[in-house]
TORTOR-576292 format. One record per residue: x, z negated, y of N, C-alpha, C, O in turn. Coordinates in steps of 0.001 Angstrom, whole numbers, plus 500000, padded with zeros to 6 digits. Atoms other than C-alpha are relative to their C-alpha. Example, Ala and Ser with C-alpha at 12.3 -4.5 7.8 and 13.67 -1.06 7.14 Angstrom:
BEGIN
500890500000498810512300492200495500500900500000501200501936499335501181
499180500060498810513670492860498940499230499270501090499739499101502198
***
This chain:
BEGIN
499024499815501076743337552301298868499964498799499070499795497669499530
499975501131500930743486550197295677501233499140500234502273499625500679
498886500914499817745699547152295789501032500124498889500898500935497973
498938500029500994748810546434293791499628499042498864498700498243498987
500201500898501136748973544673290419501321499313499683502311499964499349
498807500793500275751487541878289935499827499202498713498768498628498458
499936500919501137752439540134286707501046498952500329502196499283500619
499125501104499592753962536717287401500445499215498777499631498865497922
499423500699501143756276534959284958499664498524499948498853498032500732
500288501407500282756285531368283688500325499128501212501468499092501668
499846500819498796755756528976286623500460498582499658501309498021500350
499604501332500487756061525655284742500048498937501101501056498256501287
500119501123499083754880523347287478500884500038501220501291498989501720
499151499851498812756922524729290382499218500688501119499361501894501323
500931499391499040754384525268293186500650500605501232500201501645501712
499380499488498779756699525760296163500640501365499759500558502257500603
499402498708500357758565528566294421498913501050499829499056502180500298
501104499063500191755288530183293389499414500436501332499199501627501557
500600499700498703753847529983296885500876500949500818500388501913501408
499081499154499233756938531488298495500119501394499378500190502392500095
499899498701500663757178534244295893498783500863500328498920502038500668
501216499229499774753563535291296343499859500459501447499600501633501712
500370499719498618753224535094300107501157500480500879500922501137501893
498864499611499158756750535648301461500925501040499371501684501707500074
499164499001500681758446537825298817499145501200499582499451502339499932
500911498921500392755618539841297263499076500410501144498576501534501177
500912499741498874753561539586300471498631500483499501498140501538499903
501259499586500603750337539683298487498904500138501049498900499460502076
501164499758499161747144540973300075498743499841499154498819499830497925
501234500361500684743511540329299188499585501030498947498870500687498006
500370498957500967743160543651297310500918500026498780500676500792497847
499062500012501120746051542853294962499432499213498820498704498237499000
500361500716501226745466541791291357501203499177499544502331499669499532
498937500917500397747484538800290130499797499580498556498793498951498223
500071500344501424748160538382286406501096498986499704502282499295499816
499037501056500324749822535111285413500201499962498496499236499906497734
499681499749501392751594535355282094499991498747499125500328498810497942
500121501231500787751076531729281016501092499005500298502079499314500966
499115501131499701752854528378281094500042499718501496501110499633502102
500096500443498614751623527512284551500437498550500135500944498140501179
499846501455499958752014523836283669501213499527499215501886500299498532
499000500739500787754487521294282222501431500204500511501798501259501029
498564500051499726758126520396282833500359499915501480501231499129501848
499660499998498577758193521083286575499424498801500736498724497980500143
500332501208499247757580518571289370498531499845500376498109498725500662
501368500167499510753924519337290251499071501071499436498746502048500111
500908499043500632751664521164287807498639500023500680498019501082500775
501280500037499296748551520017289661500030500917501216499072501652501457
499891499152498812749764521750292826500003501482499624499469502309500364
500032498608500468750332524962290840498560500425499733498131501497500158
501394499672500297746760524868289571499156500046501275498211500830501365
500703499937498715745546524148293107500240501337500700499329501886501321
499715498675499428747284527331294280499136501057499324498560501912499995
500816499034500741745513529297291542498540499897500413497888500913500660
501393500199499608742144527774292423499742500498501424498687501067501704
500140499520498625742702528539296108500008501526500068499283502121500864
499993498536500061743538532154295278498640500524499542498114501490500095
501311499585500510740315532445293300498928499784501063498083500651501283
500971500291498945738307530786296075500115500973501171499134501255501859
499759499051498910739883533219298550499679501438499604499905502370500375
500476498702500501738546536125296420501109500938499543500905502150499471
498999499201500703741831537310294951499526500212498561498871499346497981
500258499790501426741433538880291523501154499378499219502295499829499322
498985500768500722743303536462289248499694500044498515498582499727498095
500088499988501459743891536909285513500992498971499468502171499005499820
499128501028500560745287533945283579500169500211498502499200500157497743
499662499900501413747026534495280253500332498595499481500950497796500184
499726501313500581747223531492277935501404499945499413501789500793498609
498695500255500583750687530173277178499937498866498989498903498217498834
499984501089500981751738527718274509499811498641500660499311497713500023
500176501293499334751764524931277097498539499769500397498063498635500338
501435500150499795748162525585278093499309499639498690498414498794498660
500600500293501301747297525581274396500276498566499574499397497909499018
499689501385500340749100522264273883499118499029500775498672498017500235
500886500854499201747085520749276716498584500017499437497941498973499335
501343499884500586743843522058275203499920499194498705498958498460498482
499986500731501266744787520662271795500005498494500225499394497737499469
499854501429499728745640517302273349498702499349500470498582498124500447
501268500558499532742112516892274708499275499231498909498578498257499192
500798500575501085740749515984271273500809499418498846500244498804497940
499219500426501168743647515163268977501207499175500434502013499625501249
498921500904499594746056512236269275501367500531499606502326500383500363
498704499450500411748825513934267296500422501143500920501599501285501251
499708498909499069748571516973269551500410499444501350501248500022502043
499644500656498748748742514633272524501473499601499995502176499786500988
498603500412500113752066513281271301500941501197500111501979501129500769
499170498792499960753457516782270797500064500559501417501138500938501885
500038499502498626752347517893274272500830499111500914501559499598501778
499255500959499187753803514742275802501505500241499876502235500174500864
498569499764500247757194515501274210500474501334500575501666501504500830
499638498649499564757117519129275427499652500272501460499363501407501839
500178499811498569756622518547279125498653499585500526498413499642501732
501323500395499555753048517309279195499995498768500887499104498604501721
499945501214499181754085513997280729500079500341501480499426499700502303
499875499634498590755085515710283960498675500516500554498350500281501718
501313499530499568751682517397284110499059498826500223498375498763501244
500854501175499847749848514124283543500404499183501223499547498684501952
499522500751498821752031512423286165499519500643501289499185499944502246
500424499307498775751089515089288711498522499757500300498086499875501445
501413500342499824747431514164288148499773498492500052498644498028500208
500112501463500068748182510433287998499023499599498891498162498740499084
500866500240501149746488510428284583500845499708498767501996500134498681
499269500273501227747490509136281171499454500799498815499982500715497706
500588499158501040745290511557279188499304501168500691498721500988501760
500627498845499340744019515090279940498490499850500172497891500523501010
501428500241499858740468513823279468499621499395501344498449499408501722
500255500600498691740816512086282846500310500961501153500197500594502323
499743498992498973741770515276284689498679500633500428497798500862499599
501245499470499452739070516713286935499581501286499291500415502115498927
500548498908500806736793519235285233500460501379500458500695502250499621
499669498656499514737720522179287478501356500467499481501564501662499274
498683499637500526741309522076286225499920500295498497500527501247498008
500163499780501431740315521767282579499294501326499749499687502082498861
500725498739500156737847524637282946500900501194500291500776502236499647
499050498926499695740598526761284502500902500276498802501139501430498444
499130499852501176742871526118281513499221500575498824499714501462498127
500814499504501114740059526689278998499598501460500198499319502164499227
500390498628499703739238529972280727501114501021499882500889502209500117
498893499053500177742653531501280073499723500916498817499021500537497880
500203499032501080742727534591277857501314500238499267502392499983499804
498810499847500822745131535470275080500805501257500336502020501278500141
499260498793499626746028538964276283499188500767501031497997500526501224
500651499143499008745246541517278958500555501411499831501758501597499649
499604498608500211745314545307278639499775500832501257498785500659501967
500184498957499002745842548087281153500236501343499309500483501396498104
499792498675500592746210551807280625501398500140499409501580500813498395
498605499800500406749985551515280256500679498769499416501800498858498914
499352501246500412750637547880279322499051499100499218497836499108499419
500659501160500592749627545046277051500786498780500465502015498766500399
499350501171499419750359541639278564499584498766499216498396498456499126
500242501250500726750667538453276489501060498994500422502018499338501114
499023501008499601752524535203276890501317500133499236502382500228499845
498779500127500799754991535216273996500378501259499239501556501612499185
499682498834500808754719538322271842498825500396499131497743499818499234
501019499529500926752739540181269188500565500069498589501774500188498390
499622499881501404752793540293265410499918501471499599498838501983499302
499978498590500336753879543846264668500088500242498494500253501381498056
500010499854501457753846543165260911498597500218499456498423500379498248
501366499747500429750074543643260809499485501258500683500060501726501666
500509498720499496747956546722261461499555499904501450499809500815502238
500480500168498627746364545355264645500587498725500594500048497639500380
499335501185499443748707543013266534499118499190500947499410498023501208
500852500693499032745904542104268966498993499070499334498101498540499998
500877500933500704744159540039266279500681498677499669500015497743499221
499250501215500343746879537400265812500260499193501274501257499410501962
499903500771498757746333534895268634501155499002499972501766498733501006
498911500979500086748875532376267359501324500613500439502094499985501166
498752499335499624751709534877267732500051500306501494501127500362502089
500043499674498575750549535705271248500513498868500874501041499108501960
499620501134499165751287532199272486501297499326499581501832498513500336
498870500814500469754238531028270408501143500764499357502139500144498983
498965499274500739756323533837268879501230500283500859501178500234502088
498784499505499354759863534909269714500279501375499402500548501482498205
499826498651500519760257538668269396501130500701500725501477500353501854
498914499243499380763048541130270070499754501506499967500656502294500254
500316498573499955761244544467269728498497500174500198497717499244499996
501399499639499855757957546205270469499744501287499233500412502296499458
500429498781500695756305548671268104498867500601500823497691500321500592
500955499446499047754591550643270827498890500803499321497784500908499850
500995499182500699752783552827268282498784499180499573497704499731499362
501108500861500435750634549825267294499170499467501157498177498771500944
500785500426498831749422549190270845499720501212500906499737501122502134
500440498811499269748447552705271826501069500661500836500757501295501844
498911499382499261751874553852273002500337499294501297501079499821502126
499769500743498763751894551207275710501217499084499893501739498842498805
498922500977499955754626548812276804499411498596499920498263498360500298
500409501402500120754442545084276103500748499175501038501968499276501162
499403500894499006755044542546278881499793498568499531498672498166499219
500066501372500495755865538967277869500789499045500904501619499464501711
499206501073499401757166535666279211500572499154498874501144499681497920
499734500962501073757846532530277129501476499723499727501901498568499723
498575500173500303761523533128276327500816500323501246500810501464501708
499273499776498740763778532672279390501182500949499846501914500900498858
498864499094499938766266535385280287500533500017501430499803499750502385
499448499892498655768638535830283188499527501301500650498983502182499985
500532498871499243767850538360285891500536501350499536499800502337499521
499431498733500445770217541025284606499276500523498764498994501717498665
500691499585501226768504541071281205498541500347500281497985501252499659
501367499654499603765061541049282817499979501406500606499110502215500277
499946498675499365766036544063284929500233501094498958499619502158499032
499751499022501052767391545885281878498753500252499161498519501373498709
501194499869500840764153545229279993498940500896500633498068501409499932
501015499191499319762142547127282617499994501448499514498977502133499617
499913498636500499763337550400281112499706500131498519499927501193497937
500282500000501431762264549459277573498510499792499754497735499630500696
501392500250500362758988549005275691499668498514499948498505498145499789
500205501448500012759470545208275760500550499427501301501758499249501457
499628500481498675759487543871279310499882498484500032498854497923499653
499956501467499965760472540234279832499935499523501448500571500091502335
500173500466498624759441538221282879500245498506500188499996497977501271
499713501423499827760455534617282210501438499822500449502369499964499657
498665500233499453763404533892284490500441498549499915501428498159500538
499597501398500183763511530231283441499967499208501297500882498433501577
500080500642498685762349528987286844500277498503499931501035497973500743
499894501458500075762125525351285739501373499529499526501684498341499615
498671500377500493765657525428284266501084500165501056502273500187500740
499047499938498893767281525769287671500930498792499941500476497654499819
498940501015500028770577523805287671500268499423498610501288498760498417
499760500574501326770208522885283989500523501028499005501220500660498059
499492498945500871770919526261282313500543501123500882499811501719501672
499344499001499149773388528654283900499331501367499857499042501810498745
500586498665499988771892532013284887498496500007500114497900501037500427
501453500084499883768302530781284863499627499350501327500492499051502150
500453500639498776766168529276287609499272500923500953499221500659502154
500692499026499162764172532276288871498548500173499568498234500160498378
501380499598500260760474533012289151499885501478500347500237501897501450
500038498547499843759826536728288703498566500512500017497667499920499420
501289499302499979756914539052289438500269501499499958501145502004500660
499847498547500139756581542701288433498755500697500524497639500386500107
501108499185499511754422545165290368499894501229499097500838502011498983
500097499056501106753055547498287718499994501467500424500460502309499657
500033498597499591752521550705289713501387500513500392501785501612500006
498669499589499541755956550832291321501104499574499042502226500076499118
499018500632500893757721548835288557501102499314500799502248499245500356
499047500749499183759426546897291346499977498529499596498916497919499469
499870501405500375760728543468290369500253499154501240501162499429502023
499829500976498924760341540622292850500401498675499354499941498349498260
499593501280500589762006537258292292500497499059501081500861499469502184
499562501046499085762942533993293931500619498875499199500078498450498179
499379501157500651765319531234292948499187498747500297498615498606501378
500790501229499891763673527856292395500327499229501284501493498967501579
499821500823498806763141525903295631499334498632499850499440497789500741
500726501264500190761068523048294173500921498816499837500604497723500305
499134501135500284763977520915293080500573499412501289500736498198501413
499548500497498693765301520700296620498843499360500756499009498312501381
501152500531499263761806520165298054499618498622499495499313497732500288
500386501285500577761050517319295660501158499025499847500986497914499345
498836500872500062764563515902295887500462499709498586500866498591498270
499611500180501404765350516458292211501359500586499727501843500524498597
***
């Protein structure tokens, strides 16, 4: 039998929560496909450990799809441009660099950089289009505007422009009630604001959606307790 397909929301450097969600809540198996919606890194306590989990999944022969988020893009930009480095540093990049004990992304081991560079801007299935932030529905083909895919804030989906499919996004944090409500619409949101646990009321959850059953799995952040934050 074919495996399940999970879309996982914004992790933002919270490896313990990710690990528990995948293996103890979703109970993933080797035949399952795992689609990460972007923003694996930054802000949280251990972005390196998050990327190590991803690399271990790939090495273990899981099918892993990585969508590029604005934080991955900021890291990529920071590799070659000092101004971009400053912007990334201000937007959570410092925590990522600290997790690698590095002061510049150029000193991070190649396998991690290659993983980030290998992220894709969107992923399509028969019934869904999956991007990090949103699509530009003001143009004829929304799948040609990569900038909007990683950085936009949208509040609707014009399903007619993406083949009658639903759009799944992260990027903008929502509480669990609003995420659950979105499952019945053409614009499905999966960012539960995992990294904002204790700092923004109602947030602090990492969510995963299984696409065949449309079952939502989620876990409240456990990294802050683990790291003593």
